[in-house]
C-alpha positions in Angstrom: 64.7 -55.7 -26.9 64.3 -56.8 -23.3 66.9 -55.9 -20.8 67.5 -55.3 -17.1 69.3 -52.6 -15.1 70.8 -52.5 -11.6 69.0 -49.3 -10.6 65.5 -49.3 -12.0 64.3 -46.1 -10.3 67.2 -44.2 -11.7 66.6 -45.7 -15.2 62.9 -44.6 -15.0 63.9 -41.0 -14.2 66.5 -41.0 -16.9 64.1 -42.5 -19.4 61.5 -39.8 -18.6 64.0 -37.1 -18.9 65.1 -38.5 -22.3 61.5 -38.8 -23.5 60.7 -35.2 -22.4 63.2 -34.0 -24.9 60.7 -34.9 -27.7 57.9 -32.6 -28.7 55.4 -35.2 -27.5 55.7 -37.8 -24.8 53.6 -39.8 -22.3 54.8 -41.4 -19.1 52.4 -43.6 -17.1 53.5 -44.9 -13.7 51.6 -47.3 -11.4 54.1 -46.6 -8.5 54.0 -50.3 -7.6 50.5 -50.3 -6.3 49.0 -53.7 -6.1 46.6 -53.5 -9.0 45.2 -56.8 -10.4 44.3 -55.2 -13.7 47.5 -53.4 -14.6 49.5 -54.5 -17.6 52.8 -52.9 -16.6 54.5 -50.9 -13.9 55.6 -48.1 -16.1 55.0 -47.1 -19.7 57.0 -44.4 -21.6 56.0 -43.3 -25.1 58.1 -40.8 -27.0 58.1 -39.2 -30.5 55.3 -39.3 -33.0 54.8 -41.7 -35.9 51.2 -40.6 -36.3 48.8 -38.5 -34.3 45.3 -37.1 -34.1 44.0 -33.8 -32.7 40.3 -33.3 -32.5 37.8 -31.0 -30.8 34.1 -31.3 -29.9 32.1 -32.3 -33.0 33.0 -35.7 -34.2 36.1 -36.3 -32.1 35.2 -39.9 -31.0 34.3 -40.8 -34.6 37.7 -39.4 -35.7 39.5 -41.4 -33.0 37.6 -44.6 -34.0 38.8 -44.3 -37.6 42.4 -43.4 -36.4 42.3 -46.5 -34.2 41.3 -48.7 -37.1 44.2 -47.4 -39.1 46.7 -47.8 -36.2 45.8 -50.9 -34.2 49.0 -51.0 -32.2 50.0 -49.1 -29.1 48.9 -45.5 -28.7 48.6 -43.1 -25.9 46.6 -39.9 -25.4 43.9 -37.9 -23.5 40.2 -37.0 -23.5 39.1 -33.6 -22.2 36.0 -33.3 -20.0 34.3 -31.0 -22.5 33.8 -33.9 -24.9 30.6 -34.2 -22.8 29.2 -31.7 -25.3 29.7 -34.2 -28.1 28.2 -37.1 -26.1 25.2 -35.0 -24.8 23.4 -31.8 -25.8 25.6 -29.6 -23.5 27.9 -26.6 -23.8 31.0 -25.2 -22.2 30.9 -21.4 -22.0 33.3 -20.8 -19.1 36.7 -19.2 -20.0 39.6 -21.4 -21.0 43.1 -20.1 -20.5 44.9 -23.3 -21.2 44.0 -24.0 -24.8 44.4 -27.8 -24.8 42.6 -29.7 -27.6 39.6 -31.8 -26.5 41.3 -35.0 -27.8 44.8 -36.0 -28.7 46.4 -39.4 -29.3 49.7 -40.4 -30.8 51.4 -43.6 -32.1 54.9 -43.4 -30.5 58.2 -43.8 -32.3 59.6 -45.4 -29.2 57.8 -47.4 -26.5 59.4 -48.5 -23.2 57.4 -50.9 -21.0 58.7 -51.8 -17.5 57.3 -54.7 -15.6 59.0 -56.1 -12.5 62.7 -55.9 -13.2 62.4 -56.2 -17.0 62.6 -53.4 -19.5 61.2 -53.8 -23.0 62.1 -51.2 -25.6 60.1 -51.2 -28.8 61.8 -48.9 -31.4 63.6 -48.9 -34.8 66.9 -49.0 -32.9 66.3 -50.1 -29.3 70.0 -50.4 -28.4 70.5 -46.7 -29.4 67.5 -45.7 -27.2 68.9 -47.6 -24.2 72.3 -46.1 -24.6 70.8 -42.6 -25.0 68.9 -43.1 -21.7 71.9 -44.4 -19.9 73.9 -41.3 -20.9 71.3 -38.9 -19.4 72.6 -36.4 -16.8 70.1 -35.7 -14.1 68.7 -32.2 -14.0 68.6 -30.2 -10.8 66.2 -27.5 -11.9 63.9 -25.8 -9.4 60.3 -26.9 -9.7 58.8 -23.4 -9.7 60.4 -19.9 -9.9 57.4 -17.6 -10.2 54.1 -19.0 -9.1 51.5 -16.8 -7.4 48.5 -19.0 -6.8 45.0 -17.5 -6.8 41.6 -19.0 -6.3 38.7 -18.5 -8.7 36.3 -18.5 -5.6 37.0 -17.1 -2.3 35.8 -19.1 0.6 32.6 -17.1 1.1 31.6 -17.5 -2.5 32.3 -21.2 -2.4 30.2 -21.8 0.6 27.3 -19.8 -0.9 27.4 -21.9 -4.1 27.3 -25.1 -2.2 24.2 -24.0 -0.4 22.6 -23.1 -3.8 23.5 -26.5 -5.1 21.9 -28.1 -2.1 18.7 -26.2 -2.9 18.7 -28.0 -6.3 19.0 -31.3 -4.5 16.1 -30.4 -2.2 14.0 -29.6 -5.2 14.9 -33.0 -6.8 16.9 -31.5 -9.8 19.8 -33.7 -8.9 20.9 -36.2 -6.2 24.6 -35.6 -6.2 27.1 -33.6 -8.1 30.8 -32.9 -8.3 31.4 -29.2 -7.8 35.0 -28.1 -8.7 37.0 -25.0 -8.2 40.1 -23.8 -10.0 43.4 -22.6 -8.5 45.6 -20.8 -11.1 48.7 -18.7 -11.7 49.4 -16.3 -14.5 52.9 -15.6 -15.7 53.9 -18.8 -14.1 57.4 -20.1 -14.7 57.9 -23.8 -13.8 60.0 -26.8 -14.9 57.2 -29.3 -15.8 59.5 -32.3 -15.5 60.9 -31.2 -12.2 57.4 -30.5 -10.9 56.2 -34.0 -11.9 59.1 -35.8 -10.3 58.6 -33.9 -7.1 54.8 -34.5 -7.2 55.3 -38.2 -7.9 57.6 -38.3 -4.9 55.3 -36.4 -2.6 52.1 -38.1 -3.8 52.8 -41.4 -5.5 49.6 -42.8 -7.0 48.6 -45.7 -9.2 47.6 -43.7 -12.3 50.2 -41.0 -12.3 51.1 -39.5 -15.6 53.3 -36.9 -17.3 52.1 -35.9 -20.7 53.8 -33.4 -23.0 52.3 -32.1 -26.2 54.5 -29.3 -27.5 53.8 -26.4 -25.0 50.9 -28.3 -23.2 51.8 -30.2 -20.1 49.7 -32.5 -17.9 51.3 -33.3 -14.5 49.1 -35.9 -12.9 49.0 -37.7 -9.6 45.6 -39.4 -9.7 44.6 -42.5 -7.7 41.5 -43.2 -9.9 40.8 -45.5 -12.8 38.1 -44.4 -15.2 37.7 -47.4 -17.5 39.9 -50.4 -18.5 39.4 -53.3 -20.9 41.0 -56.7 -20.3 40.0 -59.1 -23.0 36.2 -58.9 -23.1 35.9 -57.4 -19.6 35.3 -53.8 -18.8 36.4 -52.4 -15.4 35.4 -49.1 -13.9 36.6 -48.0 -10.4 34.9 -44.8 -9.2 36.2 -43.0 -6.2 33.7 -41.3 -3.9 34.5 -40.7 -0.2 37.6 -39.1 1.2 39.2 -38.5 4.6 42.6 -37.3 5.7 45.4 -39.5 7.0 46.0 -39.8 10.7 49.0 -38.7 12.7 49.7 -42.2 13.8 48.5 -45.8 13.1 45.7 -45.6 15.8 44.2 -42.4 14.4 44.7 -43.6 10.8 42.7 -46.8 11.5 40.0 -44.8 13.3 39.7 -42.4 10.3 39.3 -45.4 7.9 36.6 -46.9 10.1 34.8 -43.5 10.2 34.9 -43.2 6.4 33.6 -46.8 5.9 30.5 -46.0 8.1 30.0 -42.3 7.2 26.4 -41.8 5.8 27.2 -39.0 3.4 30.3 -40.7 2.0 28.4 -44.1 1.5 25.5 -42.3 -0.1 27.7 -40.5 -2.7 29.6 -43.6 -3.5 26.6 -45.8 -4.0 24.8 -43.2 -6.2 27.9 -43.0 -8.5 28.1 -46.8 -8.5 24.5 -46.9 -9.8 25.4 -44.4 -12.4 28.4 -46.3 -13.6 26.4 -49.5 -13.7 23.9 -47.7 -15.9 26.6 -46.4 -18.2 28.2 -49.8 -18.6 24.9 -51.4 -19.7 25.3 -49.4 -23.0 28.3 -51.6 -23.8 27.5 -54.8 -21.8 26.2 -58.2 -22.6 22.8 -58.6 -21.0 23.0 -59.4 -17.3 26.8 -59.1 -17.0 27.1 -55.8 -15.1 28.2 -56.6 -11.6 29.7 -54.7 -8.6 32.9 -56.6 -7.9 33.7 -54.5 -4.8 31.5 -52.0 -2.9 32.9 -49.4 -0.5 36.5 -50.6 -0.5 38.8 -48.4 1.6 42.2 -47.6 0.0 45.1 -45.6 1.5 47.2 -43.1 -0.3 49.9 -40.7 0.9 47.6 -37.8 1.7 44.2 -39.4 2.0 42.1 -42.5 2.5 39.5 -43.0 -0.3 36.4 -45.2 -0.8 36.6 -47.1 -4.1 34.1 -49.4 -5.7 34.7 -51.7 -8.7 32.1 -52.3 -11.4 32.6 -54.8 -14.2 30.8 -56.2 -17.2 31.4 -58.3 -20.3 31.6 -56.2 -23.4 29.3 -56.9 -26.3 30.9 -58.2 -29.5 29.5 -55.4 -31.6 30.9 -52.6 -29.4 34.3 -51.1 -30.4 36.8 -49.9 -27.8 36.3 -46.3 -28.6 32.5 -46.7 -28.5 32.8 -48.3 -25.0 34.7 -45.3 -23.8 32.2 -42.9 -25.3 29.3 -44.8 -23.7 30.7 -44.0 -20.2 32.2 -40.6 -20.8 32.6 -38.4 -18.8 33.1 -40.6 -15.7 30.3 -40.6 -13.2 32.6 -39.7 -10.3 33.3 -36.3 -11.8 29.7 -35.5 -12.9 26.9 -36.6 -10.6 23.4 -38.0 -10.9 21.4 -37.6 -12.9 24.4 -37.2 -15.1 23.2 -34.7 -17.7 21.4 -32.4 -15.1 24.5 -32.4 -12.9 26.8 -31.5 -15.8 24.5 -28.7 -16.9 24.3 -27.3 -13.4 28.0 -27.4 -12.8 28.5 -25.4 -16.0 26.3 -22.8 -14.5 28.0 -22.7 -11.0 31.7 -23.3 -11.9 33.5 -20.3 -13.4 36.3 -21.9 -15.4 36.4 -24.6 -18.0 37.6 -27.9 -16.7 39.3 -28.9 -20.0 41.6 -31.9 -19.4 40.7 -31.9 -15.7 37.9 -34.4 -15.2 39.0 -36.0 -18.5 41.2 -39.0 -18.9 44.8 -40.0 -19.9 45.7 -43.6 -21.0 46.5 -46.0 -23.7 45.3 -48.5 -26.2 47.6 -51.6 -26.4 48.5 -53.8 -29.3 46.1 -56.5 -28.1 43.2 -54.0 -28.2 42.9 -53.6 -24.5 42.9 -50.1 -23.0 43.3 -48.4 -19.6 42.3 -44.8 -18.8 42.6 -42.8 -15.6 40.5 -39.9 -14.1 42.4 -36.6 -14.4 42.3 -35.3 -10.8 45.1 -34.1 -8.4 46.6 -32.7 -11.6 48.5 -29.6 -12.7 47.8 -28.3 -16.3 50.4 -25.9 -17.7 50.6 -24.0 -21.0 54.2 -23.0 -21.4 53.4 -20.7 -24.3 51.3 -18.3 -22.3 52.7 -19.4 -18.9 49.3 -20.2 -17.4 49.1 -22.8 -14.7 45.9 -24.4 -13.4 44.7 -27.1 -11.1 41.2 -27.9 -9.9 39.8 -29.6 -6.8 36.3 -30.8 -6.3 34.1 -32.7 -4.0 30.7 -34.4 -4.0 27.7 -32.3 -2.9 24.8 -34.3 -1.5 21.8 -33.4 0.6 23.9 -34.2 3.7 26.9 -32.2 2.6 28.3 -29.5 4.9 29.8 -26.7 2.9 32.7 -25.9 5.3 33.8 -29.6 5.2 33.6 -29.7 1.4 35.8 -26.6 1.2 38.3 -28.3 3.5 38.2 -31.5 1.4 39.1 -29.4 -1.7 42.2 -28.0 0.1 43.1 -31.5 1.3 43.0 -32.8 -2.2 45.2 -29.9 -3.4 47.7 -30.4 -0.6 50.4 -32.3 -2.5 50.3 -29.8 -5.4 50.5 -26.8 -3.1 53.5 -28.4 -1.4 55.3 -29.0 -4.6 54.7 -25.4 -5.7 56.0 -24.2 -2.4 52.5 -23.3 -1.0 51.9 -25.7 1.8 48.4 -26.4 3.0 49.3 -25.2 6.5 48.9 -21.6 5.1 45.6 -21.8 3.2 44.4 -18.4 4.4 46.1 -16.7 1.4 43.9 -18.9 -0.9 40.7 -17.7 0.7 
């Protein structure tokens, strides 16, 4: 069924509210960014025909088999700790969220919005459409009881950055992504209301709302991990961040500073080299290319430096294998990749879980598109534990104080939605 409505934004909100009534749903929103590789503006998947839950061991193998059995549309997520399956690594830091390492489902209902057209794929699409139209908007508060704490105080964070720089000086690594967790225990929130507010405050091209029973992923990420379009693989790592200006003159000045900043250019090009290397595992010989280097893109809170790396995928590589060959994404690890991941396990003090992982879909034509889970709230409604991480790239030229400020800048939208604006960061130190 293909239809149109007079108020598309209202339909999207109602459709998401309807979908969130299921035990499992996934909402992916491009927020109308001009992305040449997107297949749709919004995708909503609700209800479960078939699903797979897997943890580190043979999760990718299980997914590959599940994909063969279900070649149509499916959505799901990969957690960062699948690194332990790809490489000889471990995750010993505490995990309070208890999400699985991998989860995918084949939806009972799929809604695809592109332009002003709405396509509903379901056993009874007319009933689905009418159910959505009858939704009454909820006015729930986003958060009733959230006391945000930081895993590191500022002094601890600065000291660890200096230790990491010692590893760089010794040649153990060149660059790494060091992340810190902000969390709240006994947190009572309305996940859907939080997502709607976050998507309003910080609209981004790979935003996502994912519900799996009591597990919620509330995501406002600007970054694509990996997409497949026909035989083409596309990766778009983000490395390089600066704040937005108070006016257009300052804004343009900050963009120019970012484009010429030695440290930001270094971290971006090192990760581009890593991504190029990862893609060679799936690429036809000689096909890996950097389509765009050091592109500057503007989002509500920040300007970011994004590069685009592409290749032609080998005929003997499956879609799941292509993802495994590049996982986890280089922008969230560092280089050399294995050494950086091992060191961050040592210096970080909480498990990343779905943060630094990926949410996305496989389509019926065997394409796929997956984001990088950053700028994201993770919430376990069962134990009322809420968590979000922020990280930044540490290089030889990194200045610890600036990296700490960058983490808070990246957390700005989430803090605002939870009623803890960045203008009062002292309580987080």
